[in-house]
Z-matrix of the N, CA and C atoms (Angstrom, degrees):
N
C 1 1.460
C 2 1.532 1 108.96
N 3 1.310 2 115.39 1 135.04
C 4 1.463 3 120.66 2 -179.30
C 5 1.528 4 110.88 3 -76.79
N 6 1.317 5 115.87 4 135.47
C 7 1.464 6 120.69 5 178.84
C 8 1.523 7 110.41 6 -72.77
N 9 1.329 8 117.49 7 144.75
C 10 1.465 9 119.70 8 176.79
C 11 1.532 10 110.15 9 -61.67
N 12 1.289 11 115.35 10 147.05
C 13 1.463 12 120.42 11 -179.74
C 14 1.520 13 109.66 12 -116.27
N 15 1.307 14 114.53 13 153.78
C 16 1.451 15 121.47 14 175.58
C 17 1.525 16 108.96 15 -125.68
N 18 1.305 17 115.62 16 152.40
C 19 1.453 18 122.45 17 176.19
C 20 1.518 19 108.24 18 -111.65
N 21 1.319 20 116.67 19 127.67
C 22 1.463 21 121.03 20 174.98
C 23 1.521 22 107.68 21 -101.95
N 24 1.311 23 116.20 22 130.24
C 25 1.461 24 121.75 23 178.85
C 26 1.523 25 107.34 24 -115.13
N 27 1.325 26 116.59 25 125.81
C 28 1.461 27 121.14 26 -179.72
C 29 1.523 28 109.75 27 -121.98
N 30 1.319 29 115.46 28 138.05
C 31 1.461 30 122.27 29 175.32
C 32 1.516 31 107.44 30 -130.05
N 33 1.316 32 116.00 31 131.84
C 34 1.453 33 121.31 32 176.54
C 35 1.524 34 107.08 33 -124.70
N 36 1.318 35 116.06 34 125.56
C 37 1.461 36 120.59 35 -177.95
C 38 1.523 37 110.05 36 -124.17
N 39 1.291 38 115.60 37 137.31
C 40 1.461 39 121.47 38 173.49
C 41 1.525 40 106.53 39 -90.76
N 42 1.315 41 116.10 40 114.70
C 43 1.466 42 120.40 41 -177.55
C 44 1.522 43 110.57 42 -74.59
N 45 1.316 44 115.62 43 137.71
C 46 1.462 45 120.72 44 175.29
C 47 1.513 46 111.57 45 -81.60
N 48 1.324 47 114.98 46 -20.95
C 49 1.470 48 121.65 47 -178.69
C 50 1.529 49 106.89 48 -161.23
N 51 1.334 50 118.02 49 167.64
C 52 1.466 51 119.97 50 175.68
C 53 1.536 52 111.00 51 -60.85
N 54 1.332 53 116.58 52 149.34
C 55 1.463 54 120.42 53 -179.88
C 56 1.522 55 112.65 54 -58.09
N 57 1.313 56 117.14 55 -26.43
C 58 1.464 57 120.87 56 -178.78
C 59 1.528 58 112.93 57 -81.23
N 60 1.318 59 118.51 58 -4.11
C 61 1.464 60 121.39 59 -177.47
C 62 1.534 61 111.11 60 -81.89
N 63 1.344 62 117.11 61 155.77
C 64 1.473 63 120.28 62 176.96
C 65 1.527 64 112.71 63 -58.91
N 66 1.316 65 118.34 64 -32.63
C 67 1.468 66 122.11 65 -179.33
C 68 1.534 67 110.89 66 -61.44
N 69 1.327 68 117.59 67 -33.50
C 70 1.455 69 122.03 68 -177.18
C 71 1.533 70 112.16 69 -101.96
N 72 1.324 71 117.21 70 5.82
C 73 1.460 72 121.96 71 -173.65
C 74 1.518 73 114.75 72 -56.25
N 75 1.323 74 117.94 73 -49.59
C 76 1.471 75 121.06 74 -178.16
C 77 1.531 76 110.74 75 -63.26
N 78 1.319 77 115.63 76 -42.29
C 79 1.462 78 120.38 77 177.77
C 80 1.526 79 110.70 78 -62.65
N 81 1.332 80 116.60 79 -48.13
C 82 1.466 81 121.25 80 -178.52
C 83 1.533 82 111.40 81 -60.79
N 84 1.339 83 117.17 82 -38.26
C 85 1.470 84 120.64 83 179.24
C 86 1.528 85 112.23 84 -66.79
N 87 1.318 86 117.77 85 -26.09
C 88 1.467 87 121.35 86 -178.54
C 89 1.528 88 112.59 87 -82.86
N 90 1.335 89 118.16 88 -13.67
C 91 1.465 90 120.21 89 -174.60
C 92 1.523 91 113.61 90 -63.96
N 93 1.316 92 118.74 91 -53.30
C 94 1.468 93 120.15 92 -176.97
C 95 1.529 94 112.79 93 -61.45
N 96 1.347 95 119.54 94 -45.50
C 97 1.474 96 117.97 95 176.31
C 98 1.534 97 112.29 96 -59.92
N 99 1.332 98 117.61 97 -38.51
C 100 1.457 99 120.95 98 179.09
C 101 1.528 100 110.23 99 -65.12
N 102 1.326 101 117.36 100 -42.34
C 103 1.463 102 120.63 101 178.24
C 104 1.522 103 110.90 102 -63.02
N 105 1.332 104 117.71 103 -39.88
C 106 1.470 105 120.64 104 179.69
C 107 1.530 106 111.16 105 -63.19
N 108 1.333 107 116.89 106 -41.63
C 109 1.468 108 120.34 107 178.07
C 110 1.526 109 109.49 108 -61.40
N 111 1.312 110 116.56 109 -47.32
C 112 1.470 111 120.48 110 -178.47
C 113 1.521 112 111.09 111 -62.85
N 114 1.319 113 117.23 112 -49.21
C 115 1.461 114 121.20 113 -175.71
C 116 1.530 115 112.79 114 -65.25
N 117 1.327 116 117.52 115 -25.88
C 118 1.465 117 121.24 116 179.40
C 119 1.530 118 112.39 117 -90.13
N 120 1.319 119 117.37 118 -4.92
C 121 1.463 120 121.28 119 -176.74
C 122 1.525 121 111.40 120 -78.62
N 123 1.346 122 116.98 121 142.74
C 124 1.468 123 119.89 122 174.90
C 125 1.529 124 108.92 123 -60.99
N 126 1.299 125 115.86 124 140.15
C 127 1.458 126 119.86 125 178.46
C 128 1.518 127 113.92 126 93.87
N 129 1.343 128 117.35 127 -13.93
C 130 1.466 129 119.79 128 178.03
C 131 1.522 130 108.95 129 -66.67
N 132 1.328 131 116.98 130 133.13
C 133 1.458 132 121.54 131 -179.05
C 134 1.526 133 111.20 132 -112.87
N 135 1.330 134 117.31 133 -50.21
C 136 1.470 135 120.50 134 -171.68
C 137 1.522 136 109.39 135 -166.59
N 138 1.333 137 116.18 136 155.15
C 139 1.468 138 120.08 137 169.29
C 140 1.515 139 109.66 138 -145.51
N 141 1.300 140 114.83 139 149.38
C 142 1.454 141 122.78 140 178.08
C 143 1.521 142 108.15 141 -74.38
N 144 1.313 143 116.92 142 129.31
C 145 1.463 144 120.31 143 -179.87
C 146 1.523 145 109.41 144 -144.20
N 147 1.307 146 115.28 145 143.58
C 148 1.459 147 120.41 146 174.94
C 149 1.526 148 108.47 147 -88.71
N 150 1.302 149 117.29 148 -175.63
C 151 1.456 150 121.19 149 177.90
C 152 1.517 151 112.89 150 -62.09
N 153 1.341 152 117.32 151 -20.20
C 154 1.467 153 121.67 152 179.59
C 155 1.520 154 112.17 153 -94.13
N 156 1.331 155 118.20 154 9.50
C 157 1.467 156 126.05 155 -179.34
C 158 1.511 157 113.71 156 74.56
N 159 1.306 158 118.84 157 -10.02
C 160 1.460 159 120.46 158 -179.29
C 161 1.518 160 109.30 159 -89.31
N 162 1.321 161 115.42 160 172.82
C 163 1.454 162 119.61 161 176.07
C 164 1.523 163 110.27 162 -59.02
N 165 1.274 164 115.19 163 173.05
C 166 1.453 165 120.22 164 -177.77
C 167 1.519 166 109.60 165 -82.68
N 168 1.322 167 116.20 166 128.85
C 169 1.468 168 121.33 167 178.51
C 170 1.524 169 108.69 168 -89.53
N 171 1.299 170 115.18 169 133.23
C 172 1.457 171 122.22 170 179.98
C 173 1.520 172 107.37 171 -128.35
N 174 1.322 173 116.98 172 138.98
C 175 1.461 174 120.16 173 174.71
C 176 1.523 175 107.39 174 -112.11
N 177 1.318 176 115.40 175 118.64
C 178 1.457 177 122.31 176 -179.05
C 179 1.519 178 108.18 177 -121.06
N 180 1.311 179 117.27 178 115.21
C 181 1.466 180 122.25 179 -179.10
C 182 1.523 181 111.85 180 54.07
N 183 1.330 182 116.94 181 39.92
C 184 1.459 183 121.99 182 177.26
C 185 1.519 184 114.89 183 81.50
N 186 1.325 185 118.45 184 0.43
C 187 1.462 186 122.33 185 -179.78
C 188 1.529 187 108.82 186 -103.27
N 189 1.342 188 116.56 187 125.24
C 190 1.469 189 120.84 188 179.00
C 191 1.525 190 109.57 189 -80.02
N 192 1.320 191 115.77 190 126.01
C 193 1.456 192 122.27 191 176.74
C 194 1.525 193 108.67 192 -120.13
N 195 1.319 194 116.97 193 142.01
C 196 1.452 195 121.54 194 172.35
C 197 1.514 196 107.45 195 -111.17
N 198 1.325 197 116.12 196 128.78
C 199 1.457 198 121.85 197 -177.93
C 200 1.521 199 108.72 198 -115.30
N 201 1.326 200 116.57 199 122.48
C 202 1.465 201 122.71 200 175.30
C 203 1.519 202 107.92 201 -115.60
N 204 1.310 203 115.72 202 133.38
C 205 1.450 204 121.42 203 178.58
C 206 1.523 205 107.90 204 -135.21
N 207 1.336 206 116.72 205 130.55
C 208 1.459 207 120.74 206 176.71
C 209 1.522 208 109.06 207 -133.77
N 210 1.327 209 115.91 208 154.69
C 211 1.460 210 122.41 209 179.72
C 212 1.523 211 107.97 210 -123.44
N 213 1.340 212 115.20 211 134.75
C 214 1.463 213 122.37 212 -175.48
C 215 1.519 214 110.08 213 -126.60
N 216 1.315 215 116.06 214 143.65
C 217 1.458 216 121.52 215 176.32
C 218 1.511 217 112.06 216 -82.13
N 219 1.327 218 117.03 217 -20.84
C 220 1.461 219 122.81 218 178.16
C 221 1.523 220 107.64 219 -141.34
N 222 1.322 221 117.41 220 152.79
C 223 1.466 222 120.22 221 -177.16
C 224 1.518 223 113.34 222 -81.07
N 225 1.322 224 119.14 223 -34.55
C 226 1.466 225 121.04 224 -174.93
C 227 1.531 226 112.85 225 -59.20
N 228 1.334 227 120.66 226 -47.99
C 229 1.470 228 119.44 227 178.45
C 230 1.527 229 112.25 228 -60.86
N 231 1.323 230 117.01 229 -35.03
C 232 1.461 231 121.01 230 178.08
C 233 1.521 232 109.34 231 -61.89
N 234 1.321 233 116.78 232 -45.36
C 235 1.464 234 121.85 233 179.33
C 236 1.519 235 110.86 234 -64.43
N 237 1.337 236 117.49 235 -44.86
C 238 1.469 237 120.90 236 179.77
C 239 1.523 238 111.26 237 -61.96
N 240 1.330 239 116.77 238 -42.36
C 241 1.459 240 121.38 239 -178.98
C 242 1.520 241 110.40 240 -62.33
N 243 1.314 242 117.97 241 -46.49
C 244 1.455 243 120.43 242 -178.45
C 245 1.528 244 110.98 243 -69.48
N 246 1.348 245 117.82 244 -35.05
C 247 1.463 246 121.04 245 177.64
C 248 1.528 247 109.94 246 -66.58
N 249 1.316 248 117.94 247 -43.46
C 250 1.468 249 121.44 248 178.78
C 251 1.518 250 110.52 249 -60.78
N 252 1.314 251 116.66 250 -39.98
C 253 1.461 252 119.86 251 -179.63
C 254 1.527 253 110.57 252 -67.67
N 255 1.342 254 117.27 253 -41.05
C 256 1.476 255 120.50 254 -178.64
C 257 1.520 256 112.01 255 -68.33
N 258 1.315 257 117.64 256 -35.22
C 259 1.474 258 120.70 257 -174.38
C 260 1.523 259 112.96 258 -94.38
N 261 1.313 260 116.75 259 3.24
C 262 1.450 261 119.12 260 178.99
C 263 1.512 262 113.25 261 82.29
N 264 1.331 263 117.49 262 13.77
C 265 1.452 264 121.10 263 -179.27
C 266 1.514 265 112.50 264 -85.12
N 267 1.316 266 116.31 265 34.07
C 268 1.468 267 119.33 266 -179.28
C 269 1.513 268 109.93 267 -103.80
């Protein structure tokens, strides 16, 4: 019998400014709706989140990076979730 498989999806972004800044405002406002779509999707297993619900912020050599990691039981819901977020279907 074949063992169940999971897909891990990782995104690393170099922030141009803090999430609380006006420059990142539109992006920051889209995060919670995108997370809700993903978390409600079939096949969603887990995602890395800090106390603020966003990905983990890391500073490497003075550069702010945001790291998002999610785990899926199937690939199709992962693809649909990311497509909905990109096209504004959230």
